[in-house]
DODO-139027 format. One record per atom (N, C-alpha, C): x, y, z; residue in one letter. Coordinates in steps of 0.001 Angstrom, whole numbers, plus 500000, padded with zeros to 6 digits. Each point is the difference from the previous one (the first is absolute). Layout:
BEGIN
XYZA ...
This chain:
BEGIN
870984618545729298M 500139499679498977M 499201499370499318M 498688500031499234H 498940498544499592H 501098499364499215H 499760498683500256P 500603499142499555P 500340499944498204P 498746500432499463E 500017499955498819E 501334500912499416E 499943501252500615Q 501047500928499913Q 501534499614500018Q 499853498849501188A 501243499535500093A 500251498699499487A 499405499436499318S 500283498811498849S 500566501002498936S 499325500992499602E 500667500817498910E 501421500424499727E 500107500640501418L 501284500393500694L 501178498927499313L 499773498950501346I 501048498458499634I 500242499770498725I 498943499699499280W 500320499733498522W 500729500828499539W 499301501317499643N 501187500687499318N 501020500671500371N 500249499356501486E 501496500201500243E 500937498788499671E 499272499193499933A 500445498604499898A 500572500046498390A 498977500456499007Q 500466499773498810Q 501564500670499647Q 500477501151500927A 501247500745499910A 500806499643501098A 500207498561501005G 500545499296500227G 500202500662501494G 498800501001500478R 500307500243501257R 498975499428500894R 500540499737501298W 498326499157500888W 500084500816501184W 499025499538500737F 499903500522501195F 499480501632499739F 499238500485499564P 499696501522499924P 500316500843501407P 500608500776500002Q 500249500740501055Q 498348500734500608Q 499232500521498696A 498581500411500734A 499082498964500849A 500613498524499807L 498966499116500188L 500816499605501446L 500959500109500681H 500624500044501068H 499568500594501345H 499135498658500720G 499035500569500906G 498775500010499966G 499205499943498933Q 498838500469499050Q 499097498625500074Q 500317498931499764L 499240499037499923L 499924498916501373L 498479499864500258T 499426499022500830T 500526498216499235T 499653499395500851L 500426498617499188L 498528499774499112L 499138499794500356P 498664499790498732P 500454501016498661P 500223501555500515D 500523500719499043D 500903499488498813D 500856498977500950A 501446499739499343A 499731498651499180A 499081499516500486L 499525498877498823L 498940500120499048L 499139501184500244R 499634500263498715R 500707500801498891R 501108500754500689A 500713500570499068A 500895498957499259A 500470498711500526Q 500396498810499047Q 499407499592499048Q 498836499771500378L 498935499294498885L 499882501185498817L 499753501244500285G 500141501165499109G 501195499910498895G 501424499508500879V 500850499728499083V 500172499012499106V 499274498800500889R 499916498488499035R 499052500880498986R 498635500081499981D 499299500556498923D 501012500955498951D 500775500856500498R 500826500539498822R 500595498890499166R 500881498959500673K 500771499585499589K 499172499123499078K 498685499335500088A 499102499393499116A 499675500547498764A 499628501536500606A 499870500950498480A 500922500098499123A 501420499661500584A 501108500110498846A 500180498911499311A 499261498698500357G 500113499008499478G 500537498664500866G 500159500059501151A 500726498937500828A 498882499412500901A 499954498596499754R 498949499304500687R 500444499396501614R 499186500029500561Q 500042499884501623Q 500231498283499937Q 500999499325500707A 500159498883500137A 499963499428501574A 499849501203500688G 499672499241501361G 500450501038501339G 499852499224501007W 500424501043501204W 500892499365500975W 500518501024501146K 500579499918501143K 499634500017501049K 500165499305501033V 499402500494501380V 501309500851500642V 499849500762501006G 500726501027500606G 500044499369501480G 501266500140500780L 499698500278501874L 499538498540499844L 500976498899499625T 499648498287500864T 500465499297500563T 500421501002501054S 500866499565500993S 499846500874501300S 499534499258500919E 499668500577501324E 501566501318500307E 501393499423499357R 501095500640500322R 499460501291499501R 499958500033498603V 500097501192499209V 498414500719500459V 499133499652500245R 499096500818500284R 500245501109501336R 500479499021500956K 500384500901501168K 501508501265499581K 500416499400499042R 501149501306499335R 499284501269499721R 499073499697499072Y 499065500683499578Y 498955500666501031Y 499720499538501044G 498775500252501090G 498887499653498962G 499954499468499374I 498526499885499212I 499676498586500038I 498423499967500213D 499428498302499572D 499015500220498957D 500740499842498552A 499244499874499193A 500706499166498940A 499419499655498865R 500281499168499113R 499944501000498302R 500701501203499799P 499757500511498976P 500706498930498734P 498859500434498305F 500370499168499102F 501083500685499270F 500709499768499061G 500589500130499153G 499436499550498703G 500414500335498624H 499770499339498705H 500982500072499011H 499958498914499219I 501050499176499490I 499543500138498498I 500550500453499012M 499480500193498644M 501112498910498997M 499105499291499025E 500352499254499056E 501467500056499792E 500270501452499418P 501382500290499501P 501247499538500921P 499674500008501466D 500728499794501281D 500215498911500205D 499740498652499399V 499698498394500467V 501280499194498913V 500739499833500717Y 501051499305499380Y 499926498626500366Y 500631499045499007E 499581498256500461E 501402499791500455E 500562499158500895S 500984499519500449S 501107499927499358S 501837500379500108G 500549499834499178G 500308501083499158G 499057501116500160A 500331501468498741A 501066500522500659A 500498501337498916S 500889500610500339S 499420501088499799S 500481501004501022I 499221501483500642I 500711501170499928I 500230500483499181A 501156501354499541A 499412501055501781A 501119500700500835T 499786500124501024T 499780501427499478T 500730500468498845S 500149501572500195S 499560501077500177S 498298499450499517A 498895501004500212A 499150499776501964A 500889499350500441F 499739499755501588F 500854500368500784F 500135501251500887R 500399499922500922R 500120499566501028R 500455499381501200N 499578499611500949N 499238498738500155N 500612498905499026A 498773499142499928A 500221498905501015A 499214499055500146S 500176499068501075S 498878498858499438S 500628499035500725I 499020498371499661I 499262499357501279I 499048499419500036E 499532499319501099E 499373498927499416E 500480498907500597P 498972498693499640P 498846499789500704P 498943499745499003E 498783500065500710E 499173498966499250E 498877499377500342L 498871499216499501L 499190500453499072L 499847499744499131C 499049500663498935C 498831499118499657C 499001500404500407F 498863498778499483F 499171501315498906F 499336498423499399T 499297500489499004T 498576499430500352T 498952501144499725M 498749500043500164M 499039498819499002M 499401499087500586G 499157499157498954G 498624500495499805G 499536500959500971R 498623500215499823R 500090501678500735R 498838500778499872R 499780501059500532R 500143500343501786R 500485500678500422L 499820500265501545L 499657501295500506L 498667500573500243A 499567501299500228A 499820500178501317A 500458500685500795G 499692500630501541G 498706500769499653G 499458499956500926P 500059499910501495P 500112498177500381P 500359500340501342G 499897498274500442G 500650499004499736G 500949499863499324I 500774498958499751I 500786499786500764I 500151498097500196T 500476499692500898T 501505498967499472T 500973499904500776P 501105499292499703P 499621498491498934P 499177499084500775D 499335499111499330D 499445500258498472D 499552501277499726Q 499074500027498683Q 501087500759499353Q 501465500474500504A 500990500614499374A 500811498591499199A 500074498982501388R 500698499122499144R 499384499384498777R 498694499815500581A 499547499300498744A 499649500378498689A 500341501665499996A 499761500579498651A 501288500222499194A 501286499263500828V 500959500263499460V 500403498544499084V 500637500062498334A 499946498977499251A 501491499907499847A 501346500531500657A 501318499274500084A 500756501232500817A 500843499417500563V 501198500752500873V 501219499460499168V 500781501549500144S 501428499784499145S 501219500244501049S 500936499796499506A 501258500665500896A 500266501362499052A 500105500960500775G 499951501386499070G 501308501019500924G 500104501080499116F 501024501259500535F 498730500979500228F 500296500867500403E 499440501385499515E 501068501045500041E 500255500747498953L 500937501165499953L 499475501389500406L 500811500436500504N 499540501260500716N 501257501188499683N 498715501198500218Q 501546501275499516Q 499505500846500944Q 501063500419500936N 499976500864500739N 500235501371499596N 498471500723499844R 499754501483499453R 500097500987500683R 499669499199501341A 499833501048501202A 501102501268500507A 501434499394499333G 500979501171500128G 500018500472501514G 499485499135501071G 500240500604501284G 498465500420500302G 499431500735499523V 498503499828500346V 499346499074501220V 499706500319501187K 499352499334500528K 498571500372500145K 498726499580499143D 499032500028499926D 499161498932499356D 499648499145501008F 499510498753499612F 498356499966499120F 499104501212500100P 498989500287499201P 500594500497498578P 501066500355499797L 500208500391498611L 500858498469499669L 500974499528500284S 500617498519499977S 498363499084499298S 499181500307500339V 498926499140499987V 499531500532498637V 499946501314499552A 499649500671498968A 500538499767498848A 501275499644500511D 501170500013498602D 500246498256500410D 498524499302499949N 500418498722499872N 500685499179500668N 500329500153501150L 500707499604501104L 501551498991499347L 500635500910499282S 501343499961499244S 500009498977498738S 498714499318499791Q 499999498810499224Q 500320500321498733Q 501348499600499597W 500414500110498289W 499739498731499119W 499974498816500971G 499314498808498727G 499962498488500907G 499545498976499508I 500393498595500697I 500701498748498844I 500337499366500572V 500444498764498960V 499701498719500590V 499417499193499361V 499266499194500458V 500336498214499435V 500666499335500882G 500682498686499893G 498947498868500266G 500664498624500547D 499257499008499838D 498383499689500787D 499462499678499438T 498710500016500550T 499287498912500073T 498856499630501157L 499455499052500022L 498437500272500077L 499681499226499159A 498551500234499521A 498931498597499704A 498863499961501024P 499916500690501276P 500801499370501012P 499649501477500754V 500780499957501297V 499585498507500746V 500589499191500580P 500247499086500369P 499293500273501555P 498779499120500174A 499234500338501483A 500556499693501186A 501162499540499764G 501294499455501636G 501042500996499743G 499716501012498872L 501245500983500393L 500381500828500663L 500620500013501127E 499995500781501467E 500954501560499355E 499857501002499685L 500754500945499925L 500294500557500626L 499848499801501609A 500549500348501342A 501123499459500367A 500077498665499000A 501415499309500645A 501285500124498877A 499485500246498589L 500923500480499036L 501384500787500305L 501115500003499562R 501206500574499930R 500354500519498831R 500379501179499815V 500781500997499332V 501090500042499870V 501231499711499105E 501281500393500611E 500080500811497904E 500551501079500339L 500467501239498869L 501513499887500164L 500206499642498251R 501591500019499892R 500150501375498882R 501107500505500227R 500516501003499112R 501484499356499689R 499961500016498397D 500994499241499364D 500359498533500306D 498791499567500754G 500926498605500236G 499956499687501483G 500299501078501131A 500218500026501164A 498745500277500786A 499596499598501248V 498925500468500375V 500455501371500773V 498502500505499889A 500440501525500519A 498477500031500836A 499233499099500201A 499064499961500893A 498868498897500038A 499879499705501304S 498889498697499925S 498973500218501243S 498984499833499798A 499024500132501019A 498548499205499528A 499743499561501521G 498787499010499665G 498501500446499914G 499032499495499998G 498729500868499632G 498963500196501018G 500545499769501397G 498930499917500787G 499451501483500719G 499181500157501174A 499494501136499731A 501723501285500740A 501001499464500334E 500664501038500267E 500869500895498816E 499586499025499086T 500587500834498805T 498770500620498938T 498921499246499917I 499003500430498839I 498607499466500664I 499020501048499590D 498398499232500568D 500122498839499092D 498489499133500081D 499727499140499608D 499411500676498786D 500444499074498999H 499424500651498331H 498941500199499730H 498992499071500571F 498631500030499453F 499264500759501217F 500518500674501057L 499567500788500242L 500125501358499612L 501392500117499496S 500286501461499433S 498935499952498296S 499962498697499538L 499143500290498807L 498664500415500192L 499374499743501692S 498901500237500176S 499493501675500270S 501292500509500369L 499678501160500363L 500047501031499158L 500907499380499115L 500577500761498488L 498239500044499206L 499366499064500058A 499149500173499182A 498861500841500853A 499627499666501558N 499183500781500491N 500114502028499606N 501559499730500703V 500670501499499269V 499596500773498671V 500281498969499007L 499454500500498698L 498670500164500068L 499407499311500588G 498057500202499655G 500183501283500726G 500417500509500423E 499992501503500763E 500278500947498767E 500784499707499217Y 500098501242498989Y 499403499192498614Y 499167499446500216G 499336499009498322G 500912499193499081G 500739499494500899Q 500670499139499159Q 500221498338500805Q 500512499077499185A 499524498717500052A 501744499239499447A 500166499035500769L 500997498809499496L 499301499314498866L 500378500190498903E 499503499235498629E 500909499089499530E 498739499121499629P 501010498286499176P 500975500269498900P 501249499255500247G 501048500266499327G 500817501170500927G 499489500811500682Q 501200501183500732Q 500804499118500778Q 501336500430500307R 501032499546500611R 499879501049501494R 500748499185500712V 499608500952501520V 501202499660500700V 501268500994500631I 500758499659500562I 499729500583501658I 500368498652500908T 499491500393501460T 500959500461501329T 501250500581499566G 500846500135500642G 501262499870499814G 500871500448500934S 502038499585499931S 500036498986500834S 500795499225499652F 500783499448500996F 501252500512500092F 501022500821499109A 501004500385500497A 500351501102498618A 500733501057499964K 500202500947499513K 501364500432499980K 500600500492498193E 501268499964500183E 500099500852498754E 500822500681499893D 500576501244498912D 500287499231499072D 499847500585498819V 500564499204498856V 501089500963499047V 500608499417499035A 501022500867499479A 500433499249498434A 500194501061498857A 499669498991498639A 501499499283500469A 499801498948499133G 501294498748499749G 499515498638501156G 498995500188500657E 499594499201501214E 498859499113499598E 500497498473500693S 498598499155499273S 499780499590501214S 498254500057500552W 499366499437501142W 499203498770499593W 499860499535501125E 499004498404500160E 499277499906501310E 498596499950499583A 499868499277501211A 499371498628500258A 499940499566500966R 500001498465500170R 498612499937501200R 498760499703499157F 499001499841501259F 499920498313500133F 499696499711501514S 500104498504500101S 498664499472499348S 499842498930499391G 498818499747500266G 499149500415498436G 500859500522499616I 499084500935498833I 501178500125498716I 500808500720499898G 501630499896498953G 500485501334500270G 500342500486498593T 501274501108500272T 499531501018498708T 500565501207500392V 499868500904499155V 501256500975499844V 500417500849498845S 501049500143499561S 500089501463499103S 500878500623500389V 500228501359499231V 501203500570499629V 500455500336498965R 501230500583499695R 499728501634500077R 501078500792500562F 499746501693499254F 501366500266499348F 499655500739499021T 501450500556499469T 499870501527499707T 
């Protein structure tokens, strides 16, 4: 199926609360899926939602091996889905929701591929924040990675917490530790080394290069999340906090 047709089908089905259209199962290549996702993004923009940023997928060797894909697909983040730390968010419209502590970078200047290096990515970043990605498992058991990419990699929203601006020259992100708490109790903890997650500025550079292939770029003011340190399911009534050593905290409550 042509990516534009796929975009239209995904968009129309989503308006009715239906996901992963049967007609698209097994029909998309990864490049077609990324084009289809951008078509869905464009339809959101036409409906009045402004884009706030991007996410990078498959940012650990472990996850890439699981999917058997050496790629860094992108996802888009829209402004209505960006929350400040301490927000209360209703889960009633979001089945199978999950939360992931992630670093959130704010771009200070435009970064457009091809040929972007990690050093150029670091120089283009204005700030780094403690953050959460909010995800919704909309697949319903469908195992089709390109279709998952077209569906925006399960992206629901982000929560942005404590921020360092500018990013200190001596901040070693590989050395940070993240502690995730549910209702005050530790639910998960992880280090920032290669066993958990890729170098964040490498991920930003690869994102800029992939976006360049599709006529897109990282723009000033956009926020970018660069991969999960942990993942936990969430339920109404829970409060969550993530503590990032050397950066700060982010929190959210679900109702």
